N, C-alpha and C positions, 0 to 999 in steps of 0.2 A: 774694197777688198780685192787683192790681186789673186785670182784663182790659179795663176801659174805656179803659185807656191805649193799647190797640191800635186804637181807633177811628180812622178815616181823618183826621178833623179834628184829633184830638189829636196824631197822628203828624206831620201837616203843621205844626202849631203848634210842636212840638219842633224840627223841621227848620229852621224859619225864625227861632227865637229862642234857640237854644242858645249862641250867641256873646255874648249880652247878659249884663250883670251880674245875678247871682241876687238881689242886694239889691233891684234894681228890680222883678223878678218877684215877690219876696216882698211888696213894698209894694202892688203892683197886685192880687195874688190870682189865683186860678184862674178862667178864663172858662168852665170846664166844671163843671156841677153834680155830675157823677158822679166827678170827679177832684179831690182836695183840693190845696190849694196846696203842701203838703209833698211829696205824691207827684209833683207836677209839677216841683218844684225838684230832687228826687232824679234824675229823668230828664234834666233839663237839665244838671245838673252831671255826671252820668255820661256823657252824650253828648260833652260838652266834653273830659273826660279821655280818652275812648276815641279821639278823633281822632288823637292821637299814639301813645298806649300800645297801643291795640287797633284798628288800622285796619280789620281784617276785620269786626269787630263793628260799627264805625262805618259801614261801607259798606253794610250790609244793612238793609233796611226791616223794621220790626216787632221789632227787638231791644229787650229791656228791661234796665234797669240796676239794681243794688242800691245801698244807701247807700255813701257815700264810703269808709268804713272797710274795706268789703269790696273795693273797687276798689284801695285802697292796698296791701292784702295780696296781691293776685293777681299772677301772673307777667305780664310784658309779652310781647307776641307774639314779640319777638326771642329772649328766653330760653326761651319755651315751645317754639318750633320747634326750637331746639338740643337741649333736653331730650328731646323726642320722638324725635330721631334716635339716642338712646342705647338705645332699646328696639326689639324686632322680634318679630313673629308672636305667636301664641298669645293667651292671655287676660291681662287686667290689671285690678287693682282699685285705684282712686284712693280711698284711705281718708279723705282730708281734702279732698274735692272742691271746696268753695268755689264760686266763680263759674263754674268749669268750663273755664277757659282751657287748662290742662294736659290735662284729659281729652279735650277736643276734638282737640288735636294728637296725643295718644297714639292716638286712634282712626284716625289716618291710617297708623299703623305696626303696629298689632296687630289681631287679628281681632275681639276683643270687649273693651269697657271697661265696668267697673262704677264709676259715680260715686256716692260716698256723701257726703251732707251733712246733718248733724243739724239745722241751721236750716231749717225747712220752707219759709219764705218764699224764702230764698236758693236752696234746691234746686228749687223750682217755677220760679224765674226761669231758672236754669241749664238745666233740662229743656226749658223753652219755647224757649230760644235754640238748644239742640242741634237742635231741629226746624227752626227757621228756617235754620240753617247746614247742614242736610242730614246731620248726624252720626247715621246710622241704626243704627250698631253701638255706641252708648252707651246703657246702661241706667242711669237715674238713680234713686236710692232715698233717701228722707228718713230716713236711719238713721245711727247712730254706726258708722263703719266698723270700729273696733276691736271693738265689741261683736258686730257681725256675724261677724267673723273668729273670735271665741271659740267660737261655737256652730254655725258652718257646717261641713259635711263637705267642702265644695269646696276645691280648691287652685288656685293660679294660677301662670302663668309669671312674672308680674311683680306686685309690690306697689309703690305709690307713696305716700309720706307727706310732707306739708309741715307739721310740728308748729307749733302756735301758740307764738309767742315772747313773749307778754305775760303778766305775772304777775297774781296775783289783785288786786294793788293798782294795776294799770295800767302798771307799769314794764316794761322789757324784760329778758329773761333770755338768757344766752348759752351755757348748758350744756344738752345734750340731756336730761339727767335732770330739768331744771326746766321742760321744755316739755310741751305737751299735744298728742297723746298722748306718754307717757313711753316713748320708743323703747328705751332700754337695759333698762328693766323688762320690756318685752314682746318682747324680741329673740328669745327661744326660740320663742314663738308665731309671730312673723313668719316666721322661717326654716323653721318646720315647714310653713307654708302656701304657700310660694313658693320657686321656684328662684332668683329674683333679687329684690333689693329696691333701690329708688331712693329716696333721702332728700334733700330740700332743707333746708338749714339756714341759720342766720343768717350773713351775711358776716363777722361778728365772731367766730365760733367758731374757736378755735385748732385747727389741724390735729392737733397731737399730743394735745390734749384729746379731740377727736373719735375719734381712733384708740384711745385708752384706753377710751372708752365703748362702742365698737362692736366687732363681731367679723366676720371674713371679708370685710374691705374689699378690693376688687380695684382700684377706681379712684376718684380724687377729681377732679372737674372744677370749676375756678374760673372763673366767668363774669363778665366786666366789660363794661359798655357805656359807650363814650366815657370810658374810663379810670376808671370808677367800679365797684367790685366789687358785683355785685347778688346773686349766688347762689353757694353752695357745694353741689355735688351729690356724693353718696356712693353708689357702687354696691357692694352686698354680694352676693356670689355663693357658692353652696355649693361650687363647685370652684375657689375663688380660691387663688392661690399666696401665698407670704409677701411677695413684692415688690409694693408698691402703686404703681401708675402715677398720676402727677399731671399733668393736662392743663390748661393755662391758655389762655383765649380772651378776647381783647379786641376787641369789635365797635366799629368806627369807621365813619364815613360812607363813606370811600373804600376801606377794607380791613378784613380780619379777621386780627389778629395771633395766631398760635398757637405755643405752646411746650410741650413735654412731656418728662418724665423720670421716673425712679423715685425715690421719696422715700427709700428705704432705701439707695440706692447713689449718694450724693452725693460727688463728688471734692473734694479740698482746694482752697480758694481761693488765688489767687496775687495779689500786691500789687505796685504800682509807683507811681512819680510820674506826674503828668499828662503825657500824650503829646499828639499832635496833635488827636485827636478824643475826645469825651466821650459816654457813652451812659447814658440813664436808663431803667431797666426800667419797663414799664407796670404798672398797679395789680394786675393778676391775678398777675403774676410776683412782685411785691413781697409779696403775700399768701402765695405758695407757699414763699418762702424758699429756692428752688432756685438759689442764686447760684453755687455751684461748678459745677453742670452748665451753667448759662448761660455762664459764662466759658469753660469747655472747648469747648462746641459752637460758640461764635462767636469763639473765639481772642482773648479779652479778659482784661484784668486789672483788679482793683479798686483803688480808692484807699486803702481802709482796711477792716479787718474790720467796722466798724459804719457805714461810708459806702457805701451801696448805689448807687454810681456806678462805671462801667467806662470804660476808656480803651484806645486803640490808636493806632498811627502810620498805619494804613491804614483808610480808611472802609469799614465793613462793613454788610451788611444786619442789621437788629436789631428785635426786637419791643418797641419803645418809641420814645423820642425820641432824635435824634442831633444833636450839635452839633460845631462846630469851635471849638477853644480858641484865642482870640485873645491873651489875656494871663493869666498866673498872678500875682496880686497878694497879697503878704503882708498879713495882717489887722492893719494898723496904722491906728488910727482917724484920726490927724491927716493922714496921707498920703491915705487914702481919702476923707476929707472934701474935700480939694482936688481929687481926681480926679473925684469924683461930684457936685460942686456943680451943682445944677439939672439933674442927669441924669434920663433917663427909661429905665427898664429893667424887665424881668420878673425877679423875685427868687425863688429857691428855696433852702431850707436843707436840708442833709443832714448829720446828726451834727454839729450846731453849736449852741452855747449860747443864741444870741439868736433871737427869733422874727422872722418877716418884717415884721410890723408895727413892731417896735422898730427894726429895721434901716432901714426907710424913714424913721422919725422921726429916727434918729441922723444919717443921711447926706443927708436931704432928697431921696431918690430918688422920683420920680413913677412911677406904674404905666404900663406900655405900652412901645411902641417895638419895635425889632428886636433889641436887645441882651438877653442873658440872663446874670444874675449868679447863680452857684452859690456860696453861703457854705458851706464844708465843712472837714473835717479830713483831712489826709493820713496815711499810714502812719507818718510820723515824728512824729505828734501836732501838727504845725504847722497852725495855722488859716490858711486862704487864701480868696481870692475868685477864682473862675474866670470871666473875661469871655468869653462865648461867643456864637456866632451859629448859628441853626438850619440844619441840612443836610437 
């Protein structure tokens, strides 16, 4: 870590130039003999990314940033704040500390946080930032967290892991046993050293696959931001029951959509023809697969076992998008071409053989407007188009 980056004139330069194109900065070079062009570019890029993803870091003077790959892998503040709300009191070890976003927010809920990061440069940056942010109850160590756990006599109230999801060849992996550290392989050690374990996994990890690899899972939290699933969080507790609670959260600008149920106690789904209103679950619920509980709790019925759309005759509150069905059109290409000629609409497909791109090409439908077209399949196996407007 180059502490010359903290000099007043360098910090002022970063503040006044971070919005500029980095290619321009790279061509001009660094105006500071003690700071290389590459070091300057890393800070400029990091500050630009932090403005939206990490506003607390962005708003503090003297914060240092790591290379882009480390910022890409770190939690956003929105998800870190939520995650920290799942833990309380006692001691915690963040075994895969990284840039320290999660450790910082954990420190607001527990008495002591140990931040482990094997990359010394990244650990030094995180430790420096903890000081700037006033996180006095975080102890940062340049060590492999799992190795520390193997040889320490200490135990913790909480352990946190965010296993690396990149393979040796640079590709992504989606099973816990293929990640580093290998959680299933070390599960006995982890459970011996802590009452509770919180694990962040890839959004692409299948829930049933995760349940097969883990033990004593008490809760699964599926976190989406603007309808894009960002994190799966697994809580393992020594006193967990057999029933696993799944909580879905979708953070949006104006609201937070929350739905929860027990994965082991899903009621049967009910099906019907399209009624007056249509409901599309948010991405977090789609990931959960808890459609039986969703229909029961909101008194809705599905259009088809593989069509994750719901309907009702009365408008209801719902954790997702709501529409009024204006027309139900049979999928007959000749008729639809006449109806949709030069039309402008938003297209969604659910359990339908054609892609959105192909449908736009076939029918000449331009993107945009206030109409929504759902190309889907009903419980009778009939292909239809639902012309809707948002409610």
